[in-house]
C-alpha positions as CSV (number, residue, x, y, z in Angstrom):
1,M,-45.0,-33.4,-36.5
2,S,-42.4,-34.4,-33.8
3,T,-42.7,-36.3,-30.8
4,P,-42.6,-33.9,-27.5
5,P,-39.4,-35.1,-25.4
6,A,-40.0,-37.2,-22.9
7,V,-40.0,-36.2,-19.4
8,F,-36.7,-36.3,-17.6
9,Q,-36.6,-37.8,-14.2
10,E,-35.0,-35.6,-11.3
11,A,-32.0,-37.9,-10.9
12,T,-30.7,-37.0,-14.5
13,L,-32.5,-33.5,-15.4
14,G,-29.9,-31.8,-13.7
15,S,-27.3,-33.0,-15.8
16,V,-29.1,-32.5,-19.0
17,P,-27.7,-29.3,-21.1
18,L,-30.6,-26.8,-21.4
19,R,-30.4,-27.0,-25.0
20,D,-30.8,-30.6,-25.2
21,L,-34.5,-30.6,-23.1
22,G,-36.4,-29.5,-26.6
23,L,-38.1,-26.6,-25.0
24,S,-40.5,-23.9,-26.7
25,I,-43.6,-22.3,-25.9
26,R,-45.4,-23.9,-28.4
27,G,-48.0,-26.5,-26.8
28,T,-47.0,-25.7,-23.4
29,R,-49.2,-23.4,-20.6
30,L,-47.4,-20.2,-22.0
31,E,-49.1,-20.4,-25.5
32,P,-52.6,-19.2,-24.3
33,V,-51.3,-16.6,-21.7
34,I,-49.3,-15.1,-24.6
35,A,-52.1,-15.4,-27.1
36,A,-54.4,-13.4,-24.4
37,F,-51.5,-10.7,-23.8
38,E,-51.3,-10.1,-27.7
39,E,-55.5,-9.7,-27.5
40,E,-54.7,-7.4,-24.4
41,L,-52.6,-5.2,-26.5
42,R,-54.8,-4.8,-29.6
43,R,-57.6,-3.7,-27.3
44,A,-55.1,-1.2,-25.9
45,G,-54.0,0.0,-29.7
46,I,-50.9,-1.3,-29.6
47,S,-50.4,-2.9,-33.1
48,R,-47.4,-1.3,-34.4
49,V,-45.0,-3.1,-32.5
50,R,-45.1,-7.1,-32.3
51,P,-42.7,-8.6,-30.0
52,H,-40.7,-12.0,-30.6
53,F,-41.4,-14.5,-27.6
54,Y,-38.5,-17.0,-26.5
55,L,-37.5,-18.6,-23.8
56,S,-34.4,-17.7,-21.5
57,T,-33.2,-18.2,-18.4
58,E,-34.9,-15.3,-16.8
59,W,-37.6,-12.4,-18.2
60,G,-36.0,-9.5,-19.8
61,V,-35.7,-7.6,-23.2
62,P,-32.3,-7.7,-25.0
63,F,-31.7,-3.7,-25.5
64,G,-32.6,-2.7,-29.0
65,T,-34.8,-5.3,-29.7
66,V,-38.5,-6.1,-29.4
67,S,-37.9,-9.6,-28.3
68,I,-39.4,-10.5,-24.9
69,A,-37.3,-13.3,-22.9
70,L,-39.4,-15.9,-20.6
71,P,-38.1,-17.8,-17.8
72,F,-37.6,-21.6,-19.5
73,Y,-39.0,-23.3,-16.2
74,L,-42.4,-21.9,-16.9
75,A,-42.7,-24.0,-20.0
76,R,-43.0,-27.8,-18.1
77,E,-44.4,-28.4,-14.5
78,E,-40.9,-30.6,-13.5
79,L,-38.8,-27.6,-14.5
80,L,-41.0,-25.1,-12.7
81,Q,-40.4,-27.6,-9.3
82,F,-37.1,-28.1,-9.9
83,H,-36.2,-24.5,-9.5
84,A,-38.3,-24.2,-6.9
85,D,-36.7,-27.0,-5.0
86,H,-33.2,-25.4,-5.7
87,G,-34.3,-22.0,-4.1
88,G,-34.9,-20.0,-7.3
89,F,-38.1,-17.6,-6.8
90,V,-40.9,-18.4,-9.1
91,E,-41.6,-15.2,-11.2
92,G,-44.9,-15.8,-12.4
93,Q,-46.3,-19.1,-11.4
94,R,-49.9,-18.5,-12.4
95,P,-51.4,-17.3,-15.6
96,S,-52.4,-13.8,-14.0
97,D,-48.4,-13.4,-12.7
98,I,-47.1,-14.4,-16.1
99,L,-49.5,-11.5,-17.5
100,R,-48.2,-9.0,-14.9
101,Y,-44.5,-9.9,-16.2
102,L,-45.6,-9.6,-19.9
103,R,-47.3,-6.0,-19.4
104,H,-43.9,-4.9,-17.2
105,E,-41.6,-6.4,-20.3
106,M,-43.5,-4.8,-23.0
107,G,-42.7,-1.5,-21.7
108,H,-39.1,-2.2,-22.4
109,V,-40.0,-3.2,-25.9
110,L,-42.4,0.1,-26.6
111,N,-38.8,1.6,-25.2
112,Y,-36.6,0.2,-27.3
113,A,-38.7,-0.1,-30.1
114,Y,-39.4,3.8,-30.6
115,Q,-36.0,5.0,-28.7
116,L,-38.2,6.6,-26.1
117,Y,-35.2,7.0,-24.2
118,E,-34.0,9.5,-26.4
119,R,-36.5,12.1,-25.7
120,E,-36.1,15.1,-23.5
121,D,-40.0,14.6,-22.1
122,W,-39.2,11.1,-21.4
123,V,-35.8,12.1,-19.4
124,K,-37.6,14.8,-17.9
125,H,-40.1,12.2,-16.4
126,F,-37.9,9.0,-16.0
127,G,-34.4,10.1,-16.1
128,S,-31.7,9.1,-18.0
129,I,-31.2,5.8,-19.4
130,T,-27.3,6.1,-18.9
131,Q,-27.8,6.0,-15.2
132,P,-25.8,3.2,-14.2
133,Y,-27.9,-0.1,-13.6
134,E,-27.2,-1.7,-10.3
135,E,-28.8,-4.8,-9.2
136,E,-28.4,-4.2,-5.7
137,Y,-30.8,-1.0,-5.2
138,R,-32.5,0.2,-1.8
139,P,-35.9,1.2,-2.5
140,D,-37.8,3.9,-0.4
141,P,-41.2,2.0,0.2
142,F,-44.2,3.6,-0.3
143,S,-42.6,6.3,-2.3
144,R,-45.6,8.4,-4.1
145,R,-43.0,9.2,-7.0
146,F,-43.4,5.8,-8.2
147,V,-46.2,3.4,-9.6
148,C,-46.5,-0.3,-7.7
149,H,-46.7,-3.2,-10.2
150,L,-44.1,-5.5,-9.8
151,P,-43.0,-6.6,-6.1
152,G,-40.0,-5.2,-4.6
153,W,-40.7,-1.4,-5.4
154,Y,-39.1,-2.0,-8.8
155,A,-39.7,1.1,-10.6
156,Q,-37.2,2.4,-8.3
157,K,-34.5,0.4,-9.6
158,H,-33.5,2.4,-12.9
159,P,-35.5,5.0,-15.1
160,D,-36.0,2.1,-17.8
161,E,-37.8,0.2,-15.1
162,D,-39.6,3.0,-14.1
163,W,-41.3,3.5,-17.2
164,A,-41.8,-0.3,-17.6
165,E,-43.5,-0.4,-14.4
166,T,-45.4,2.9,-15.2
167,F,-46.5,1.6,-18.7
168,A,-47.7,-2.0,-17.0
169,V,-50.2,-0.3,-14.5
170,W,-51.3,2.1,-17.4
171,L,-52.0,-1.5,-19.8
172,T,-53.5,-3.4,-17.2
173,P,-57.2,-4.2,-18.1
174,G,-59.7,-2.9,-15.6
175,R,-57.2,-0.5,-13.6
176,D,-58.5,2.8,-12.9
177,W,-55.0,4.3,-12.6
178,R,-56.2,8.2,-12.3
179,S,-58.0,7.2,-9.2
180,E,-55.6,4.8,-7.9
181,Y,-53.0,7.3,-8.0
182,A,-54.5,10.4,-7.6
183,G,-53.0,11.5,-4.4
184,W,-49.4,10.9,-6.3
185,P,-48.6,13.5,-8.1
186,E,-45.2,12.1,-9.7
187,A,-46.2,8.9,-9.9
188,L,-49.8,10.2,-12.1
189,A,-48.0,12.7,-13.8
190,K,-45.7,9.8,-15.5
191,L,-49.0,7.8,-16.1
192,N,-50.8,10.8,-18.0
193,Y,-47.5,11.3,-19.7
194,C,-47.4,7.6,-20.9
195,D,-51.4,7.7,-21.8
196,R,-50.3,10.8,-24.2
197,L,-47.3,9.3,-25.7
198,L,-49.0,5.9,-26.5
199,A,-51.9,8.1,-28.1
200,E,-49.3,10.0,-30.1
201,L,-47.5,6.4,-31.0
202,K,-50.5,4.8,-31.9
203,D,-50.5,4.8,-36.0
204,R,-46.3,5.0,-36.1
205,D,-44.2,2.4,-37.3
206,P,-41.3,1.8,-34.7
207,P,-37.8,2.7,-36.6
208,V,-36.7,-0.8,-34.1
209,T,-37.9,-4.3,-35.1
210,A,-34.8,-6.3,-34.0
211,T,-35.8,-9.6,-32.7
212,E,-32.3,-11.2,-31.7
213,A,-32.2,-13.1,-28.9
214,D,-30.0,-13.2,-25.6
215,E,-29.2,-17.0,-23.7
216,D,-32.0,-18.7,-26.2
217,V,-32.4,-21.9,-24.2
218,S,-32.3,-23.9,-27.5
219,A,-28.8,-22.9,-27.5
220,L,-27.3,-23.0,-24.3
221,P,-25.1,-25.9,-23.3
222,L,-25.1,-25.0,-19.2
223,T,-26.9,-27.5,-17.4
224,L,-29.4,-27.0,-14.8
225,E,-26.9,-28.1,-12.2
226,Q,-24.5,-25.6,-13.7
227,L,-27.3,-22.8,-13.8
228,Y,-28.3,-23.0,-10.1
229,H,-24.8,-23.5,-8.9
230,G,-24.0,-19.8,-7.4
231,G,-22.2,-18.3,-4.6
232,S,-23.1,-18.4,-0.9
233,G,-23.2,-14.5,-0.7
234,E,-23.1,-13.2,3.1
235,D,-22.4,-15.4,5.8
236,I,-24.2,-14.6,8.9
237,D,-22.5,-17.3,11.1
238,G,-20.9,-15.8,13.8
239,L,-22.7,-12.3,13.8
240,P,-23.5,-11.3,17.4
241,G,-27.3,-11.3,18.1
242,L,-28.4,-14.1,16.1
243,D,-28.4,-16.5,19.0
244,G,-30.3,-14.3,21.4
245,A,-32.8,-13.6,18.5
246,L,-33.5,-17.3,17.8
247,R,-33.7,-17.8,21.6
248,A,-36.3,-15.3,21.9
249,I,-38.7,-17.4,19.4
250,F,-37.5,-20.8,20.0
251,E,-36.8,-22.9,23.3
252,E,-33.8,-25.4,23.3
253,A,-34.8,-29.2,23.5
254,G,-34.8,-30.6,27.4
255,E,-36.4,-27.3,28.8
256,A,-39.8,-28.1,28.6
257,D,-41.5,-29.4,31.4
258,E,-42.6,-33.3,31.0
259,R,-45.9,-32.3,30.9
260,A,-46.2,-29.5,28.4
261,A,-47.3,-30.1,24.8
262,P,-44.8,-31.8,22.4
263,R,-42.0,-30.0,20.9
264,R,-40.9,-29.7,16.7
265,P,-38.0,-28.9,15.6
266,A,-37.2,-25.2,14.6
267,A,-35.0,-25.7,11.9
268,S,-37.6,-27.9,10.1
269,L,-40.4,-25.2,10.4
270,L,-37.8,-22.5,9.3
271,R,-36.8,-24.4,6.2
272,R,-40.5,-25.0,5.1
273,L,-41.0,-21.1,5.9
274,G,-38.3,-20.0,3.6
275,P,-39.5,-20.0,0.1
276,E,-42.7,-18.2,1.3
277,L,-41.1,-15.8,3.2
278,A,-38.5,-15.0,0.4
279,G,-41.4,-13.9,-1.7
280,A,-43.2,-12.3,0.9
281,V,-40.4,-10.3,2.3
282,Y,-39.4,-9.4,-1.5
283,Q,-42.6,-7.8,-1.9
284,W,-42.6,-5.3,1.0
285,T,-39.0,-4.5,1.2
286,G,-37.1,-5.7,-2.1
287,H,-34.7,-7.6,-0.3
288,F,-33.9,-10.3,-3.1
289,P,-35.7,-13.7,-3.2
290,E,-32.3,-15.4,-3.2
291,R,-31.1,-13.5,-0.3
292,T,-34.2,-14.6,1.8
293,Q,-33.8,-18.0,1.3
294,R,-30.0,-18.2,1.7
295,L,-30.6,-16.2,5.0
296,V,-33.3,-18.5,6.5
297,R,-31.6,-21.3,5.4
298,Q,-28.5,-20.3,7.5
299,L,-31.2,-19.5,10.5
300,A,-32.0,-23.2,10.0
301,A,-28.9,-24.5,10.1
302,R,-28.0,-22.6,13.7
303,A,-31.4,-23.4,15.1
304,E,-30.4,-26.9,14.5
305,Q,-27.0,-26.4,15.9
306,L,-28.7,-24.9,19.0
307,R,-31.5,-28.4,19.4
308,Q,-34.0,-25.6,19.0
309,V,-37.7,-26.5,19.4
310,Y,-41.3,-25.2,19.8
311,P,-44.6,-26.2,21.2
312,E,-46.7,-28.3,19.1
313,G,-50.0,-26.3,18.1
314,Q,-48.2,-22.9,17.9
315,E,-46.7,-22.8,14.4
316,T,-49.0,-19.6,13.7
317,S,-47.7,-17.5,16.3
318,V,-44.1,-19.1,16.0
319,A,-44.3,-18.3,12.2
320,L,-44.9,-14.4,12.9
321,N,-42.1,-14.1,15.1
322,V,-40.2,-15.7,12.3
323,T,-41.6,-13.3,9.8
324,A,-40.9,-10.3,11.5
325,L,-37.3,-11.4,12.2
326,V,-36.6,-12.1,9.0
327,T,-38.2,-9.0,7.8
328,A,-36.3,-6.6,10.3
329,L,-32.8,-8.4,9.0
330,A,-33.8,-8.0,5.6
331,M,-34.5,-4.2,6.3
332,N,-31.3,-3.8,7.9
333,H,-29.2,-5.2,4.9
334,L,-31.3,-3.0,2.4
335,Q,-30.2,0.2,4.6
336,R,-26.9,-0.9,6.2
337,G,-25.8,-3.4,3.8
338,S,-25.5,-6.1,6.1
339,Y,-27.9,-8.0,8.7
340,L,-26.5,-7.0,11.7
341,P,-24.2,-4.2,12.5
């Protein structure tokens, strides 16, 4: 039996190639979660398709395979912390969250294993899988044409994702989807179709069983520093209106009466709020977490330049205003393609 690799120090972790980190699912906290998921599939009557699980850079299922990729950072605590510290949105931190993503990815597995996307009835409900797959999509929040499972109204991204989200809702134990979507005729029709289709496929062997892996971390020469080094995206510096928006929330150092409550730096608060805001804004708008974190970091930098502060003890009310501002900017970006006109 091999000895588990030593935990790398933060100072050297970023320079180690992923393939040299000795990562695997076996023996980690992911192993019992996957076992629970496999039992969930068995109870749902899905036994003819056996997914292959492996670690990669993100969640996914390579097209034409039954392989499910899980983010490598979920395998070890220090990698999870590194991912969070370097601006990454954690997809699946708790076991219940990991199961949520596994249900979605299993929808892709079934789609590819049985080539459902070639069926006329599948296309009638979900659309053609040949539609362009665009990372930047503009969801219609609370649309009753789609189920809600993963954050960001993800079913609206592409027909393949619409099916995967529908399947995930169908699969979730204890979820009364018939009652939950009773007033959503188009979403309910998709769920009923999924229910009929899974009953039809229950005893049928899939024509596709390939288990090829895409970007398996055991073979990736990339280091963490290389992986997390990305472009800066849209720069909001110099756009009109943001200084005024920040001044509506914060005040500048030296403005307060000497007898007033002590002041705290606005930039520090903004940077603390960044990671939590990224997930919450994505949940309800579909604005990508990485964009939100970058936006908040730029707001913090501008607040620092303006020497802005807020009264001690009013962090909650200030945070609410910051949340409203960031959400408004995110919606602008989704609808108009930029944060400010």
